[in-house]
N, C-alpha and C positions, 0 to 999 in steps of 0.2 A: 728380376725372381716373379713367381707365381703369388706371391703376398700382397703385389702392390693391387688396388680395387681402384675403382671407380672414386672419384673421395664425393659425387653426387651421391650415388650408392652408401657411400659411410657415411656422409655428414644427416641420411634422413634413417639412420639408425640410434634411436640412445644412446648416447655413452654409456651405460651401463650396461646394454646388451651387444656391447661393441667386438667382448674379448671375454673369454668363461674365467678369466680371474677377478673381473671387475665384480658381479655381485654373488658368485659364491662365497670369493674372501670378505666381502662388507657383511654378506648380512649371514654369512658363514659367521665370524667376528660379534657380529650382533646376538644371533642368533645363541651361543657359547654362554655369553652375560646374562642373556634372559634367560637361559638352561639351568646354570648356575646357581641364580641368584631366587630362581623358583627352588631346584634339589637343597638351599639352604635354609628355605623356607618352611620346605618340609620338616627338615633334621630336626629345627627348631619348634615343631609343632605347630605353626603359624597360618598353615591353609594345608590343606591336604584334596586330593585329586582321587575317589571314591573311585572314577572309572576306572584307574589303572591300580591290576591284580595286582601291581612288588611295584613299589616307587624307587627300589634300587637296580630291579630291572630297567625302567625307564631312564635313570639316568647315567647307566654305562652301556645301556643303548643309542641317547642319543649323542654323548659326546663322542660313540666310536662312528655311527654308522648315520647320525644325523650332520655331524658339525667336521669329522674326520672326513669325512668319506667326501661330502662337499668342499675342501680345500685342496683333498689330493686330485679332484676331477678337475676342481678353474685351474689347478698347477697343468694337466698333462694336457688340457684343450689349449691350453695358451702355448705350452710347451712344442704340442706338433708343428705348430707354425713353424714354430723355426725349426724345427728337425727338419720338414720336407720339404719346404715354400711354399705351401699352399693355404691357402686362407684358411682360420681356423673356425669351429662354429657359431654362429653371429647373429644376432636380431632375433625372428618369432621363433625361430629351433630353437636359440639357445634359453630366449626366455620360455617353451615348453619345457625343457628339459628342467627349468629353476623352480619353478611352477610346482612340477611333480614330486621335487625336491621339499618343498618350500611347506606344502598343504597338511603331509605328518606333523611336521614339527611344529605348524599351530593346534591343530585340531590332536594330538593323539591325548594332551593332559586331559582334555574334557572329553574325546569320546572312549576312550582306552583303548589297549592294547589286543583286545577284541573286533574291534572295527575293519572287516573286509575292503574297502575304499580305500582307505592309510594304508593298508598293510599290500594292496595291489600298486598303490603311487610310490611305497614305498622302493619296490622290487622292480616298476620301470623303469625309474630316471636315472640309474646308474648302469643297465647292458645300455639303454641309449649316447648317452654318454661314451659307452665303449664304443660304440658303432661310428660316432662321429670321429672317434680317435681312431680307431681303425683304417679308415677307408684312404687317409692320405699316404699312409704309412706304408700299404699294401700296395697303393695305386705306385710306391716308387719304390717297392720291395725294400726297404729299411727294418729289415727283420728283427734287427737287434733288438730298435725301440719297441718292438708289438708284443715284448713281454710282458707290459703293459696292461693287456688287453683281458690274458686271459689274468690276473691278478684282480683287473676289476670285477669280474666275474667271481672270481669266488669270493670276491668282499661283499659279491650279492648273495652269492648262498648260505655264507657263515650269517650273512641277513635273517633271510627265510627262515635261518633254521632258530633264529634268535627268537623272530617270530610267532613261527611253531612249535617251538617247547619253549615255551617261557613260563609256563607252568611247573615244569622238570627243572628247579631252581640248581640243582647239583652240576647237570647235564649244560644250563645253558652258562652259569658262570663257567667252566671249566671250555668252553666253545666265544666266552667273549674273551678268555686269557687268550687264546686263538688267534683272535683277531687283533688286541693287543701287537701279541708277535707278527702279524700280517705285516700291521704298518709298522712296525721296529725292522724289517725282512728290507721294507721302501724307503725307509729312511736312512740303514745299510748301504745299501743299495746306489740310491738317491745318490746319500754323502760321499762316499766313496768319487765319485764320479764330480760333484761340485767343490764341494769343501779344502779340497787340497788347488783347485785350480782358484777358485776366489782370495783362497790366503797367499796363494804365489802371484797374484797378478796387484792386488792392492799393497801388496808391503816390501814387493819387488823384488822376494826372493826365490829361488829356481824351486821349479813343481817335482817333487818326489817321483818317483820313477814306483807304479805298486809290484810289492814283489809277490810275484804267483802264488807261493805255500801259504803266503799270511792268508791273501785272498779266498783262497779255497777253504783252510779252518772257520776263517771268519766268519766268511759269507755261509758256507756247505754248515757249520753250525747251526747256522738260524736256521736256516733250511729244515735240515732235520729236526728241528726245534718243532718247530711250526707244525712241520706233518705230524707229529707223535701230538699235539695238542690239541690237534683235529680227527687223527683216529683214534686215539688211546683213551681207554678211562681212567678217570682220575685217580683212582686206588692205583695203579699203573705210574701216572706220571709223579707220585708222591714219594716214590722210592729212592732212598737213599744212592741207590746205583747211577740214578740221572744226575748225581751234584758233580762228579767227576768230568760231564760236560759242557756243564752252567760253567765251572771254574774253569775250561779249557778255554770257550765261547767268550768268555769274559775277559780272560788275558791277551786272546788274538784281538778285540776290536778295542785293545785298552792301548796293544802294540800298535797296531796301525793306524791309529790316533795321532799317538804320540810323532809320527815320523811328517806330520802333515805341518811344520812351525808352528806350531802353535803359539810359543814362547814371545813371536813377533806380532800380535793380534793383540796387546791391551791395547793399543789407541784405537781403534779399528772396530766401533760396538755389532758394523754388522755384522764381522767374523766374529768375535771372541762369543756372540751369541750361538752362531753353528758350533762353535765347540766346545762351549758347557754342556749343549742340548746333546750332543752326542754322547757325552762325556756319561749322558746317563744311561746310557746303552749297558756298559761294563755291569755299574751299579746294580742295574734291573738283575741282568743274568747271576750276579753275584748273590742278589737278594734272595731269586726263587731258588736258585742252590743252597741258599740258606732252610728255605722253605721246606726245601729235598729232609731234606736232613732231619726236622723236628724243630727248627730254631725259633724262636719265641716273635715269631712275625706272623702277619695272615695271612692268604693268596691274595687278597686283593692291597694291603699294603705292599710287597713286593711288588705286584704289577704297575703302580702307581709310578714308582719308578721310571718305567717304559712309556705309560698314558701320560702322567700328566709330565713326568719333565723329558725326557726324549720326545714323545709325541708332540706336545705342547709346547715345545718349549723350540722345538727346529719350525715347527709351523708357523708361531710368531716369526721367528727373522728369518727363513722363505719369503712370510707372507712382504713382510719390509719393505726384502731389497728384490722380491720382483714386480711389486707393486709400482716401485720408482722407479725402472729401468726398463718397462712395457707402456708408461706413459709420459717415458723421454724426459723426466728428472735425473741432473746427478743422483749419483748414489751417495749420500749423506744423510743423517738422521739428528734430527734432536735432543733435548734433553728429554722430553716428555718420552719417544721412543728409549732410548737409553735403560730408562724407568722403568719402561714396563718393562722388558729382556729383563732385568735384575729382580725386578718382581716377581715376575715369572719363574723366575729359574728357583728362587729361594723359596717361594712359596710351596711349588713342585719339591722342592726335597724337604721342607716343613712336613706337606703330609703325608710322604712317602719312610723319612726317618724317625722322626716320633712318635710312632707309636711303639718303634722297634726300640728306641734309648730310653725313654719314657709311657709305658702303656699307662699310666694312667690319666695321659696328657692326651690321649687318643682325640676325644671332642676338640680339645684344641687344636691338632692337628688340620682337623675336616673344618671349622670357623677358616684355621689362617689358610688353608689351599683354595679352601671358595673364594675367600672374598682378595686372596694375590690374587688369584683369576679372575674374575671379575672385573677387580682397576686394572691390571696389563691387556685385557682384551677393550677394554670398554675405551683407554688411552691411546690404543689401534684403532679402534675403528670411529673418532671421536679426531685424533688427526687425518686419518686417508679416506673418510667420506668425500671431502671436495676432488683428492688424487684419485680414485675410485668414480666418481659421478659426473667427472669433467671430460669432455675430448684432450688426448695426448697436448703436452704442450706445444712440442712441433710440427701440431698440423699433420703428422705421419696418422694412418690409418691403425687402428687398435687401441 
């Protein structure tokens, strides 16, 4: 295999910089905890950041383009090694990419969203990661996985729009929802590949063959919604005529997931966490459909089914699994991570659903959602710090 490296060169690299998942998973989780705590402190009026023209923009931007993008980059820069057989980016180059990502995360609350240096740093690191993702894929002509490179560039373009158009909140909110749908589409694509496979292998059940017509409806509807949210004004997107498409998409994803042997996963936290996180996709699509019909919920509440639930839940479950597999450990977790899975999913449901069911308790939903996230991802960082910062236990590179 091309990925076999010289052991002396590998040992000269700090363990935290030996593959993309290590720094991005660890620092991404820690950052999300800090960012959510700061958001809660702003909600309660205990702190303020005068340099930020819109704290809501900062919260949404950092959870999507700061936290979410980091985890996606870490996952892809690691997976490309398995896909192609060539070593993933590591060492000083990986350190540079992580540093460019980290700079705006640390300084944005202090220097504000008008700082050109922070904007340039934030718009540079992801295309740089996309370059190192594309290089081995092109080298082996593995065009199926090249799909992720333009996806990262679209994510960068949405990030640039968020920076440049932040003063127009209605337009910015629309593009942030488009970004949530981009992450949702990525989860749906990757989930369809890995969730049935992981479930089949761990539960000794047969892996269901995908039904082409169902895949086309489920994924095609998401792509259509994503493009629409990027291209069309909010006034058109809130028309009741969109509701049937949301209903169709929600049903397609619900049927798609129902075929993945979910009943066999109760004893496997690394599986039921994936399945329950994916369930937030049809819930979120149904909520957005209800929003187009003038239902009693805000766009923010509807989109949090996808951002806090599908995105937050799937990221936590995948980080827990990938970190074990790529450090030579058995795919087994303890009670703390099982609690983290359950707490994250319950708090996401609280954050998204409580304002819909009991509008008077919206503030309680915000507080509960924030603290559920902080504790869940704090538990992950606590348990996985030694795993991500130390060499593989089997002595192999990575």
